[in-house]
MARMITI-566743 format. One line per field, with one value per residue: residue in three letters; x, y, z negated of N, C-alpha, C, O, CB in turn; residue number from 0. Coordinates in nm, 4 decimals. Atoms other than C-alpha are relative to their C-alpha. Last residue first. Glycine has a CB too. Layout:
BEGIN
keba <- [ALA, ...]
n_px <- [X, ...]
n_py <- [Y, ...]
n_pz <- [Z, ...]
ca_px <- [X, ...]
ca_py <- [Y, ...]
ca_pz <- [Z, ...]
c_px <- [X, ...]
c_py <- [Y, ...]
c_pz <- [Z, ...]
o_px <- [X, ...]
o_py <- [Y, ...]
o_pz <- [Z, ...]
cb_px <- [X, ...]
cb_py <- [Y, ...]
cb_pz <- [Z, ...]
bafi <- [NUM, ...]
//
This chain:
BEGIN
keba <- [UNK, UNK, UNK, UNK, UNK, UNK, UNK, UNK, UNK, UNK, UNK, UNK, UNK, UNK, UNK, UNK, UNK, UNK, UNK, UNK, UNK, UNK, UNK, UNK, UNK, UNK, UNK, UNK, UNK, UNK, UNK, UNK, UNK, UNK, UNK, UNK, UNK, UNK, UNK, UNK, UNK, UNK, UNK, UNK, UNK, UNK, UNK, UNK, UNK, UNK, UNK, UNK, UNK, UNK, UNK, UNK, UNK, UNK, UNK, UNK, UNK, UNK, UNK, UNK, UNK, UNK, UNK, UNK, UNK, UNK, UNK, UNK, UNK, UNK, UNK, UNK, UNK, UNK, UNK, UNK, UNK, UNK, UNK, UNK, UNK, UNK, UNK, UNK, UNK, UNK, UNK, UNK, UNK, UNK, UNK, UNK, UNK, UNK, UNK, UNK, UNK, UNK, UNK, UNK, UNK, UNK, UNK, UNK, UNK, UNK, UNK, UNK, UNK, UNK, UNK, UNK, UNK, UNK, UNK, UNK, UNK, UNK, UNK, UNK, UNK, UNK, UNK, UNK]
n_px <- [0.0850, -0.0010, -0.1505, 0.0009, 0.0535, -0.0682, -0.0833, 0.0799, 0.0398, -0.1353, -0.0449, 0.1079, -0.0305, -0.1393, 0.0429, 0.0491, -0.1324, -0.1001, -0.1018, -0.1463, -0.0922, -0.0246, 0.0347, 0.0708, -0.0387, 0.0270, 0.1506, 0.0674, 0.0295, -0.1105, 0.0152, 0.0660, -0.1030, -0.1431, -0.0881, -0.0466, -0.0100, 0.1424, 0.1191, 0.0204, -0.0399, 0.1622, 0.0621, -0.0783, 0.0425, 0.1370, 0.0304, -0.0890, 0.0752, 0.0997, -0.0465, -0.0556, 0.1262, 0.0031, -0.0300, -0.1369, -0.0377, -0.0708, -0.0511, -0.0512, -0.0687, 0.0998, 0.1033, 0.0807, -0.0637, 0.0909, -0.0974, 0.0468, -0.0828, -0.0429, 0.0402, -0.0876, -0.0543, -0.0212, -0.1301, -0.1193, -0.0239, -0.0890, -0.1263, -0.0105, -0.0050, -0.1766, -0.0995, -0.0243, -0.1003, -0.1316, -0.0055, -0.0904, 0.0911, 0.0107, -0.0028, 0.1123, 0.1186, 0.0244, 0.0059, 0.0741, 0.1182, 0.0350, 0.0289, 0.1466, 0.1331, -0.0032, 0.1373, 0.0195, -0.1559, -0.0319, -0.0033, -0.1107, -0.1487, -0.0156, 0.0129, -0.0946, -0.1273, 0.0457, -0.0262, -0.1319, -0.0020, 0.0547, 0.1063, 0.1072, 0.1098, 0.0946, 0.1119, 0.0944, -0.0048, 0.0613, -0.0823, 0.1049]
n_py <- [-0.1516, -0.0490, -0.0841, -0.1452, -0.1117, -0.0264, -0.0740, -0.1375, -0.0127, -0.0334, -0.1231, -0.1123, -0.0438, -0.1057, -0.1409, -0.0692, 0.0117, -0.0985, 0.0622, -0.0255, 0.0318, 0.1437, 0.0309, 0.0636, 0.1368, 0.1631, -0.0033, 0.0338, 0.1750, 0.1343, 0.0363, 0.1212, 0.1010, -0.0307, -0.0172, -0.1125, -0.0335, 0.0042, -0.0193, -0.1269, -0.0834, -0.0087, -0.0644, -0.0969, -0.0559, -0.0410, -0.1118, -0.1143, -0.1017, -0.0058, -0.1355, -0.0724, -0.0488, 0.0302, -0.0665, -0.0409, -0.1533, -0.0422, -0.1379, -0.0299, -0.1429, -0.1038, -0.0488, 0.1203, 0.1308, 0.1318, 0.0794, 0.1170, 0.0639, 0.1225, 0.0146, 0.0144, -0.1132, -0.1227, 0.0709, -0.0110, -0.1298, -0.0546, 0.0327, -0.0841, -0.1123, 0.0180, 0.0270, -0.0801, -0.0757, 0.0378, 0.1060, -0.0093, 0.0710, -0.0717, -0.1494, -0.0575, -0.0270, -0.1137, -0.0861, 0.0295, -0.0078, -0.1758, -0.0019, 0.0728, -0.0821, 0.0417, 0.0616, 0.0497, -0.0078, 0.1421, 0.0915, -0.0391, 0.0075, 0.1048, 0.0426, -0.0036, 0.1128, 0.1522, 0.0115, 0.0058, 0.1584, 0.1201, -0.0429, 0.1060, 0.0643, -0.1146, 0.0207, -0.0897, -0.0954, -0.1259, -0.1489, -0.1098]
n_pz <- [-0.0051, -0.1175, -0.0035, 0.0663, -0.0956, -0.1335, 0.0215, 0.0167, -0.1358, -0.0326, 0.0760, -0.0380, -0.1058, 0.0279, 0.0286, -0.0989, -0.0834, 0.0611, 0.1283, 0.0127, -0.1114, 0.0144, -0.1608, -0.0082, 0.0964, -0.1046, -0.0247, 0.1380, -0.0253, 0.0402, 0.1178, -0.0019, 0.0224, -0.0586, 0.1275, -0.0205, 0.1872, 0.0609, -0.0773, -0.0553, 0.1051, 0.0696, -0.0929, -0.0214, 0.1513, 0.0593, -0.0992, 0.0329, 0.0883, -0.0612, -0.1140, 0.0483, 0.0717, 0.1065, 0.0779, -0.0579, 0.0368, 0.0676, 0.0167, 0.1453, 0.0520, 0.0829, -0.0955, -0.0404, 0.0512, -0.0298, -0.0730, -0.0164, -0.1021, 0.0068, 0.1280, 0.1017, 0.0818, -0.0775, -0.0892, 0.1000, -0.0024, -0.0767, 0.0343, 0.1269, -0.0753, -0.0752, 0.0396, 0.0938, -0.1067, -0.0283, -0.0212, -0.1580, -0.1023, -0.1038, 0.0200, 0.0765, -0.0469, -0.0201, 0.1271, 0.0809, -0.0396, 0.0202, 0.1518, 0.0588, -0.0532, -0.1452, -0.0436, -0.1245, -0.0570, -0.0238, 0.1251, 0.0788, -0.0535, 0.0120, 0.1585, 0.0496, -0.0687, 0.0996, 0.1292, -0.0028, 0.0107, 0.1100, 0.0172, -0.0171, 0.1211, 0.0111, -0.1300, -0.0179, -0.0956, 0.0310, -0.0126, 0.0010]
ca_px <- [0.0033, 0.2754, 0.3001, -0.0613, -0.0171, 0.2708, 0.0347, -0.2447, -0.0066, 0.1515, -0.2097, -0.3255, 0.0055, -0.0988, -0.4624, -0.3350, -0.1222, -0.4195, -0.6266, -0.8545, -1.2017, -1.4104, -1.3309, -1.3507, -1.0117, -1.1239, -1.1294, -0.7654, -0.6292, -0.6248, -0.8311, -0.6847, -0.6016, -0.7322, -1.1051, -1.3380, -1.5552, -1.6369, -1.3140, -1.0627, -1.1665, -1.3190, -0.9825, -0.7699, -1.0102, -1.0045, -0.6214, -0.5532, -0.8227, -0.6480, -0.3067, -0.4049, -0.6269, -0.3315, -0.3896, -0.3248, -0.5918, -0.6301, -0.8160, -0.8141, -0.9648, -1.0423, -0.8674, -0.6477, -0.5285, -0.5533, -0.4032, -0.6134, -0.4932, -0.6736, -0.7102, -0.5268, -0.8044, -0.8314, -0.8244, -1.0941, -1.2871, -1.2357, -1.3756, -1.7197, -1.7650, -1.7072, -1.9622, -2.1815, -2.1593, -2.2545, -2.5772, -2.5878, -2.8269, -2.6109, -2.6030, -2.7246, -2.4792, -2.1817, -2.0816, -2.1700, -2.0229, -1.7001, -1.6852, -1.7961, -1.5370, -1.2379, -1.0981, -0.7525, -0.6255, -0.9420, -0.9881, -0.8142, -1.0335, -1.3579, -1.2927, -1.1895, -1.5079, -1.7120, -1.4855, -1.5681, -1.9286, -1.9186, -1.6586, -1.3262, -1.0718, -0.8167, -0.5310, -0.1997, 0.0078, 0.0525, 0.1342, -0.0078]
ca_py <- [2.5321, 2.2662, 2.2563, 2.1591, 1.8824, 1.7420, 1.7658, 1.6182, 1.2815, 1.2849, 1.2777, 1.0054, 0.8079, 0.8121, 0.6927, 0.4151, 0.2835, 0.3158, 0.1204, 0.3181, 0.1904, 0.1640, 0.5523, 0.6520, 0.7951, 1.0186, 1.3739, 1.2450, 1.2848, 1.6653, 1.9052, 2.0730, 2.4297, 2.7457, 2.6282, 2.7032, 2.3892, 2.2946, 2.3629, 2.3555, 2.0884, 1.8665, 1.8893, 1.8114, 1.5271, 1.4171, 1.4006, 1.2480, 1.0035, 0.8637, 0.9117, 0.6572, 0.4112, 0.3783, 0.3941, 0.1453, -0.0644, -0.4531, -0.6139, -0.9912, -1.0533, -1.4012, -1.6299, -1.8041, -1.4919, -1.1704, -0.8491, -0.5335, -0.2461, 0.0318, 0.4090, 0.4994, 0.6477, 0.4286, 0.1003, 0.3019, 0.3284, -0.0207, -0.1273, 0.1079, -0.0898, -0.4169, -0.3169, -0.2383, -0.5499, -0.7139, -0.5256, -0.2132, -0.1987, 0.0419, -0.0800, -0.4178, -0.4685, -0.3735, -0.7196, -0.9372, -0.7425, -0.6851, -1.0819, -1.1053, -0.8505, -1.0539, -0.9239, -0.8287, -0.6646, -0.7748, -0.4568, -0.1907, -0.3344, -0.3104, 0.0347, 0.0545, -0.0373, 0.1556, 0.4798, 0.4201, 0.3960, 0.7262, 0.8939, 0.8449, 1.1262, 1.1538, 0.9594, 1.1288, 0.8429, 0.6797, 0.3496, 0.0065]
ca_pz <- [-0.5671, -0.5820, -0.9332, -0.9494, -0.7134, -0.9301, -1.2315, -1.0744, -0.9640, -1.3427, -1.4973, -1.2458, -1.3182, -1.6798, -1.5855, -1.3815, -1.6725, -1.8913, -1.6495, -1.3757, -1.2307, -1.5619, -1.5945, -1.9856, -1.9886, -1.6484, -1.8580, -1.9941, -1.6435, -1.7068, -1.4873, -1.2170, -1.2248, -1.0602, -1.0958, -0.7883, -0.9325, -0.5388, -0.3424, -0.6203, -0.8464, -0.5699, -0.3608, -0.6882, -0.8004, -0.4427, -0.4006, -0.7399, -0.6490, -0.3260, -0.4823, -0.7944, -0.6129, -0.3288, 0.0337, 0.2775, 0.1116, 0.2672, 0.5151, 0.6246, 0.9696, 1.0067, 1.2934, 1.0621, 0.9021, 1.1201, 0.9727, 0.9055, 0.7321, 0.5264, 0.5056, 0.7789, 0.9740, 1.2420, 1.0203, 0.8494, 1.1697, 1.1947, 0.8655, 0.9307, 1.2891, 1.0910, 0.8731, 1.0531, 1.2689, 0.9401, 0.8924, 0.6944, 0.3689, 0.2108, -0.1482, -0.0732, 0.1953, 0.0062, -0.1589, 0.1274, 0.3802, 0.2013, 0.1657, 0.5394, 0.6788, 0.4715, 0.1770, 0.0050, -0.3055, -0.5076, -0.7455, -0.4715, -0.1854, -0.3797, -0.4521, -0.0939, 0.0476, -0.2168, -0.0800, 0.2681, 0.1911, 0.0260, 0.3062, 0.2400, 0.2185, 0.5285, 0.5092, 0.3536, 0.3123, -0.0113, 0.0901, -0.0045]
c_px <- [0.0394, -0.0661, 0.0083, 0.1148, -0.0412, -0.0817, 0.0871, 0.1002, -0.0520, -0.0497, 0.1026, 0.0526, -0.0826, 0.0816, 0.1443, -0.0133, -0.0447, 0.1417, 0.0792, 0.0368, 0.1662, 0.1349, -0.0200, -0.0596, -0.1438, 0.0004, -0.0290, -0.1802, -0.0757, -0.0742, 0.0864, -0.0241, -0.1070, 0.0746, 0.1654, 0.0631, 0.0768, 0.0175, -0.1348, -0.1207, 0.0116, 0.0214, -0.1317, -0.0802, 0.0484, -0.0110, -0.1297, -0.0544, 0.0321, -0.1121, -0.1466, 0.0249, 0.0481, -0.1026, -0.0021, 0.0013, 0.1243, 0.0087, 0.0291, -0.0023, -0.0033, 0.0909, -0.0885, -0.1359, -0.0669, 0.0619, -0.0990, 0.0946, -0.0688, 0.0835, 0.0141, -0.0363, 0.1138, 0.0858, 0.0662, 0.1386, 0.1009, 0.0446, 0.0866, 0.1933, 0.0707, 0.0134, 0.1060, 0.0722, 0.0133, 0.0962, 0.1447, 0.0080, 0.0718, -0.1022, -0.0283, 0.0242, -0.1395, -0.1737, -0.0396, 0.0146, -0.0985, -0.1398, -0.0140, 0.0169, -0.1232, -0.1330, -0.0336, -0.1557, -0.0271, 0.1087, 0.0344, -0.0268, 0.1019, 0.1353, -0.0003, -0.0167, 0.1424, 0.0777, -0.0360, 0.1062, 0.1344, 0.0063, -0.0737, -0.1395, -0.0914, -0.1235, -0.0908, -0.1320, -0.1469, -0.0387, -0.1125, 0.1034]
c_py <- [0.1251, 0.1436, 0.0561, 0.0816, 0.1112, 0.0906, 0.0703, 0.0765, 0.1580, 0.0403, 0.0681, 0.1480, 0.0922, 0.0445, 0.1055, 0.1374, 0.0874, 0.0183, 0.1268, -0.0654, 0.0138, -0.0491, -0.1679, -0.0860, -0.0971, -0.1020, -0.1385, 0.0127, -0.0303, -0.1270, -0.1058, -0.0808, -0.1464, -0.1478, 0.0109, -0.0313, 0.1649, 0.0779, 0.0294, 0.0590, 0.1659, 0.1577, 0.0349, 0.0924, 0.1659, 0.0933, 0.0571, 0.1169, 0.1046, 0.1023, 0.0384, 0.1397, 0.1353, 0.0674, -0.0421, 0.0793, 0.0264, 0.1756, 0.0474, 0.1909, 0.0219, 0.1322, 0.1145, 0.0142, -0.1288, -0.1654, -0.1436, -0.0988, -0.1224, -0.0586, -0.1674, -0.0448, -0.0149, 0.0839, 0.1313, -0.0289, 0.0527, 0.1168, 0.0508, -0.0370, 0.0986, 0.1265, -0.0283, 0.0276, 0.1522, 0.0883, -0.0343, -0.1788, -0.0169, -0.0252, 0.0916, 0.1309, -0.0013, -0.0052, 0.1651, 0.0722, -0.0297, -0.0067, 0.1805, 0.0125, -0.0501, 0.0890, -0.0075, -0.0603, -0.0133, 0.0044, -0.1343, -0.1257, 0.0069, -0.0833, -0.1784, -0.0306, -0.0058, -0.0741, -0.1159, -0.0507, -0.0314, -0.1352, -0.0987, 0.0776, -0.0312, -0.0463, 0.0940, -0.0400, 0.0768, 0.0967, 0.0891, 0.1233]
c_pz <- [-0.0175, 0.0556, 0.1424, 0.0206, -0.0588, 0.0981, 0.0844, -0.0336, -0.0464, 0.1791, 0.1191, -0.0247, 0.0832, 0.1551, 0.0087, -0.0382, 0.1198, 0.0298, -0.0535, -0.1374, 0.0076, 0.1339, -0.0051, 0.1548, -0.0044, -0.1129, 0.0586, -0.0112, -0.1100, 0.0119, -0.0284, -0.1295, 0.0133, -0.0211, 0.0873, -0.0991, 0.0360, -0.1047, -0.0666, 0.0958, 0.0435, -0.0845, -0.0551, 0.1027, 0.0536, -0.0959, 0.0133, 0.1212, -0.0578, -0.1034, 0.0719, 0.0865, -0.0224, -0.0944, -0.1638, -0.0835, 0.0294, -0.0278, -0.1441, -0.0026, -0.1183, -0.0242, -0.0480, 0.0739, 0.0521, -0.0861, 0.0260, 0.0633, 0.0119, 0.0999, -0.0761, -0.1410, -0.1014, -0.0965, 0.0695, 0.0228, -0.0932, 0.0003, 0.1200, -0.0064, -0.1094, 0.0716, 0.0277, -0.0462, -0.0430, 0.1227, -0.0051, -0.0044, 0.1632, 0.1075, 0.1395, -0.0242, -0.0721, 0.0638, 0.0148, -0.1511, -0.0874, 0.0369, -0.0172, -0.1365, -0.0587, 0.0213, 0.1058, 0.0049, 0.1516, 0.0706, 0.0550, -0.1342, -0.1167, 0.0548, -0.0244, -0.1754, -0.0827, 0.0573, -0.0757, -0.1474, 0.0051, 0.0350, -0.1262, -0.0022, 0.0736, -0.1112, -0.0283, 0.1051, -0.0280, 0.0892, -0.0639, 0.0160]
o_px <- [-0.0417, -0.0181, 0.0414, 0.1121, -0.0806, -0.0370, 0.0996, 0.1104, 0.0348, 0.0024, 0.0812, 0.0724, -0.0398, 0.1402, 0.1648, 0.0250, 0.0280, 0.2225, 0.1075, -0.0328, 0.2422, 0.2111, 0.0660, -0.1673, -0.1122, -0.0649, -0.1435, -0.2564, -0.1717, -0.1947, 0.1411, 0.0692, -0.2292, 0.1585, 0.2043, 0.0135, 0.0316, -0.0341, -0.1917, -0.1885, -0.0428, -0.0407, -0.1927, -0.0889, -0.0359, -0.0622, -0.1386, -0.0951, -0.0513, -0.1794, -0.1653, 0.0154, -0.0029, -0.1310, -0.0737, 0.1177, 0.2198, 0.0272, -0.0485, 0.0485, -0.1161, 0.2049, -0.1577, -0.2334, -0.1743, 0.1670, -0.1921, 0.1544, -0.1183, 0.1421, 0.0370, 0.0429, 0.1358, 0.2041, 0.1851, 0.2345, 0.1830, 0.1627, 0.1980, 0.2808, 0.1671, 0.1329, 0.2119, 0.1232, 0.1069, 0.2109, 0.2221, 0.0136, -0.0004, -0.1481, -0.0811, -0.0767, -0.2451, -0.2631, -0.0380, -0.0667, -0.1981, -0.2114, -0.0631, -0.0904, -0.2213, -0.2002, 0.0290, -0.2115, 0.0228, 0.1729, 0.0800, 0.0658, 0.1818, 0.1794, 0.0572, 0.0526, 0.1680, 0.1555, 0.0381, 0.1827, 0.1675, 0.0268, -0.0192, -0.1643, -0.1318, -0.1804, -0.0687, -0.1524, -0.2508, -0.0638, -0.2298, 0.2129]
o_py <- [0.2172, 0.2394, 0.1718, 0.2027, 0.1996, 0.1929, 0.1924, 0.1721, 0.2433, 0.1415, 0.1691, 0.2367, 0.1612, 0.1521, 0.2153, 0.2346, 0.1815, 0.0683, 0.2285, -0.0393, -0.0301, -0.1457, -0.2228, -0.1403, -0.2160, -0.2045, -0.1808, -0.0460, -0.1012, -0.1491, -0.1807, -0.0923, -0.1542, -0.1926, -0.0305, 0.0568, 0.2547, 0.1886, 0.1375, 0.1578, 0.2665, 0.2614, 0.1324, 0.2138, 0.2555, 0.2035, 0.1796, 0.2319, 0.1790, 0.1995, 0.1559, 0.2516, 0.2244, 0.1858, -0.1380, 0.0872, -0.0461, 0.2388, 0.0038, 0.2558, 0.0356, 0.1475, 0.1853, -0.0609, -0.1530, -0.2269, -0.1822, -0.0689, -0.1814, 0.0141, -0.1928, -0.0458, 0.0733, 0.1180, 0.1606, 0.0397, 0.1426, 0.1460, 0.0936, 0.0487, 0.1633, 0.1528, -0.0124, 0.1366, 0.2046, 0.1329, 0.0566, -0.2563, -0.0171, 0.0431, 0.2020, 0.1998, 0.0030, 0.0764, 0.2316, 0.0522, 0.0417, 0.0539, 0.2368, 0.0170, 0.0200, 0.1253, 0.0589, -0.1186, 0.0648, -0.1006, -0.2168, -0.1660, -0.0864, -0.1901, -0.2369, -0.1044, -0.1123, -0.1422, -0.1653, -0.1440, -0.1280, -0.2196, -0.1994, 0.1795, 0.0287, -0.1553, 0.1851, 0.0066, 0.0350, 0.2092, 0.0689, 0.1313]
o_pz <- [-0.0085, 0.1162, 0.1682, 0.0426, 0.0173, 0.1498, 0.0933, 0.0433, -0.0279, 0.2259, 0.1861, 0.0582, 0.1757, 0.1669, 0.0604, 0.0269, 0.1514, -0.0484, 0.0098, -0.2355, 0.0940, 0.1383, -0.0740, 0.1795, -0.0076, -0.0932, 0.0420, -0.0880, -0.0802, 0.0000, 0.0525, -0.2089, 0.0258, 0.0570, 0.1965, -0.1694, -0.0350, -0.0896, -0.0517, 0.0676, -0.0021, -0.0613, -0.0111, 0.0846, 0.0514, -0.0763, 0.0215, 0.1048, -0.1095, -0.0691, 0.1035, 0.0360, 0.0453, -0.0761, -0.1926, -0.1227, 0.0014, 0.0762, -0.2292, 0.0888, -0.1657, -0.0679, 0.0251, 0.0722, -0.0031, -0.0680, -0.0446, 0.1666, -0.0842, 0.1802, -0.1944, -0.2352, -0.1845, -0.0962, 0.0572, -0.0127, -0.0751, 0.0192, 0.0897, 0.0058, -0.0683, 0.0849, -0.0331, -0.0203, 0.0174, 0.1197, -0.0351, -0.0999, 0.2629, 0.1991, 0.1255, -0.0096, -0.0089, 0.0413, -0.0888, -0.2414, -0.0998, -0.0429, -0.1151, -0.1967, -0.0837, -0.0752, 0.1884, -0.0881, 0.2326, 0.0665, -0.0241, -0.2045, -0.1240, 0.0123, -0.1162, -0.2454, -0.1389, -0.0095, -0.1607, -0.1720, -0.0636, -0.0522, -0.1713, -0.0667, 0.1733, -0.1064, -0.1081, 0.2172, -0.0792, 0.0461, -0.0952, -0.0396]
cb_px <- [-0.0888, -0.0463, 0.1498, -0.0136, -0.1083, 0.0275, 0.0454, -0.1190, -0.1229, 0.1310, 0.0858, -0.1386, 0.0264, 0.1378, -0.0776, -0.1153, 0.0488, 0.0039, 0.1291, 0.0380, -0.0479, -0.1754, 0.1495, -0.0612, 0.0488, 0.1539, -0.0487, 0.0715, 0.1407, 0.0639, -0.1218, 0.0678, 0.0893, 0.0876, -0.0225, -0.0688, 0.1511, -0.0602, -0.0154, 0.1055, 0.1390, -0.0440, -0.0038, 0.1344, 0.1135, -0.0626, 0.0285, 0.1830, -0.0405, -0.0360, 0.1369, 0.0940, -0.0475, 0.1121, -0.0643, 0.0304, -0.0138, 0.0978, -0.0979, 0.1915, -0.0511, -0.0567, -0.0882, -0.0275, -0.0057, 0.0099, 0.1579, -0.1115, 0.1527, -0.0945, -0.1490, 0.0546, -0.1048, -0.1414, -0.0587, -0.0225, -0.1122, -0.0257, 0.0122, -0.1290, -0.1502, 0.0302, -0.0117, -0.0317, -0.0638, -0.0188, -0.0677, 0.2114, -0.1482, 0.1093, 0.1490, -0.0264, -0.0029, 0.1229, 0.1479, 0.0100, -0.0110, 0.0927, 0.1507, -0.0302, -0.0215, -0.0067, -0.0959, 0.1155, 0.1146, -0.0997, -0.1439, -0.0108, 0.0324, -0.1037, -0.1659, 0.0502, 0.0520, -0.1616, -0.0479, 0.0234, -0.0782, -0.1457, -0.0621, 0.0082, -0.0626, -0.0642, -0.0823, 0.0769, 0.0238, 0.0691, 0.0456, -0.1044]
cb_py <- [0.0109, -0.0954, -0.1072, -0.0060, -0.0379, -0.1365, -0.0478, 0.0113, -0.1301, -0.1535, -0.0435, -0.0201, -0.0906, -0.1031, 0.0011, -0.0536, -0.1679, -0.0216, -0.1314, 0.1643, 0.0783, -0.0856, 0.0535, 0.0715, 0.0566, -0.0549, 0.1238, 0.1144, -0.1130, 0.0021, -0.0254, -0.0752, 0.0278, 0.1405, -0.1639, 0.1152, -0.1560, -0.1374, -0.1119, 0.0128, -0.0596, -0.1688, -0.0737, -0.0517, -0.0873, -0.1000, -0.0400, -0.0506, -0.0407, -0.1520, -0.0607, -0.0694, -0.0820, 0.0084, 0.0902, 0.0474, 0.0396, -0.0628, 0.0929, -0.0834, 0.1177, -0.0706, -0.1123, -0.0734, -0.0040, -0.0203, -0.0244, 0.0132, -0.0169, -0.0662, 0.0537, 0.1095, 0.0501, 0.0751, -0.1296, -0.0747, 0.0596, -0.0124, -0.1517, -0.0747, 0.0447, -0.1463, -0.0406, -0.0023, -0.0059, -0.1476, -0.0236, 0.1116, 0.0983, -0.0009, 0.0363, -0.0648, -0.0720, 0.0561, -0.0105, -0.1280, -0.0625, 0.1273, -0.0870, -0.1706, -0.0099, -0.1847, 0.0452, -0.1079, -0.1352, -0.0811, -0.0056, 0.1892, 0.1249, -0.0290, 0.0705, 0.1203, 0.0573, -0.0762, 0.0948, 0.1392, -0.0814, 0.0120, 0.0070, -0.1174, 0.0919, 0.0367, -0.1497, 0.1167, -0.0683, 0.0581, 0.0589, 0.0049]
cb_pz <- [-0.0843, 0.0563, -0.0298, -0.1464, 0.0783, 0.0712, -0.0613, -0.1071, 0.0694, -0.0369, -0.1635, -0.0925, 0.0526, -0.1140, -0.1659, 0.0429, 0.0469, -0.1215, 0.0599, 0.0058, 0.0974, 0.0256, 0.1244, -0.0656, -0.1889, 0.1369, 0.1045, -0.1127, 0.0020, -0.1691, -0.0241, 0.0852, -0.1706, -0.0918, -0.1306, 0.0153, -0.1311, -0.0421, 0.0745, 0.0618, -0.0502, -0.1440, 0.1194, 0.0441, -0.1718, -0.0536, 0.1235, 0.0126, -0.0837, 0.0350, 0.1520, -0.0394, -0.1418, -0.0287, 0.0377, 0.1411, -0.1420, 0.0470, 0.0591, -0.0236, 0.0460, -0.1658, 0.0365, -0.1190, -0.1560, 0.1986, -0.0998, 0.0666, -0.0332, -0.0130, 0.0088, -0.0075, -0.0714, 0.0452, 0.1399, -0.0980, -0.0171, 0.0897, -0.0305, -0.1656, 0.0586, 0.1357, -0.0372, -0.0580, 0.1670, 0.0387, 0.1032, -0.0024, 0.0084, 0.0452, -0.0606, -0.1242, 0.0885, 0.0929, -0.0659, 0.0070, 0.0947, 0.1133, -0.1072, 0.0369, 0.1599, 0.0404, -0.0386, 0.0299, -0.0604, 0.0662, -0.0852, -0.0471, 0.1040, 0.0386, -0.0634, 0.0500, 0.1730, 0.0011, -0.0526, 0.0457, 0.1149, -0.0339, 0.1380, -0.1237, -0.1228, 0.1619, 0.0168, 0.0444, 0.1533, -0.0720, 0.1820, -0.1507]
bafi <- [127, 126, 125, 124, 123, 122, 121, 120, 119, 118, 117, 116, 115, 114, 113, 112, 111, 110, 109, 108, 107, 106, 105, 104, 103, 102, 101, 100, 99, 98, 97, 96, 95, 94, 93, 92, 91, 90, 89, 88, 87, 86, 85, 84, 83, 82, 81, 80, 79, 78, 77, 76, 75, 74, 73, 72, 71, 70, 69, 68, 67, 66, 65, 64, 63, 62, 61, 60, 59, 58, 57, 56, 55, 54, 53, 52, 51, 50, 49, 48, 47, 46, 45, 44, 43, 42, 41, 40, 39, 38, 37, 36, 35, 34, 33, 32, 31, 30, 29, 28, 27, 26, 25, 24, 23, 22, 21, 20, 19, 18, 17, 16, 15, 14, 13, 12, 11, 10, 9, 8, 7, 6, 5, 4, 3, 2, 1, 0]
//
């Protein structure tokens, strides 16, 4: 996984990324079975979204025994840090980014990831 400056994900793309961050890699069928109820998508729609995510650099695709396997190309902390900083500046019009401690109750982030997020947010603030 890289920390490339991929474009910010849409809501469905973020839902897919969250599953990939937890599972590391999944097939299109596995992803479809987990998100079909959330979005009401057909399998072909999921595959289209996955291909767009590959094009955006959010995920990668590899073929294993004829099955496409997808993996996140952006780390959870890097993507969340970027989204938090953008939301703080653009929507809330804050001059500073909230401390990572604000997200301490998140089910998505481990203690180690919270510390890493704090560093990412601090570095982003220093660049501003």
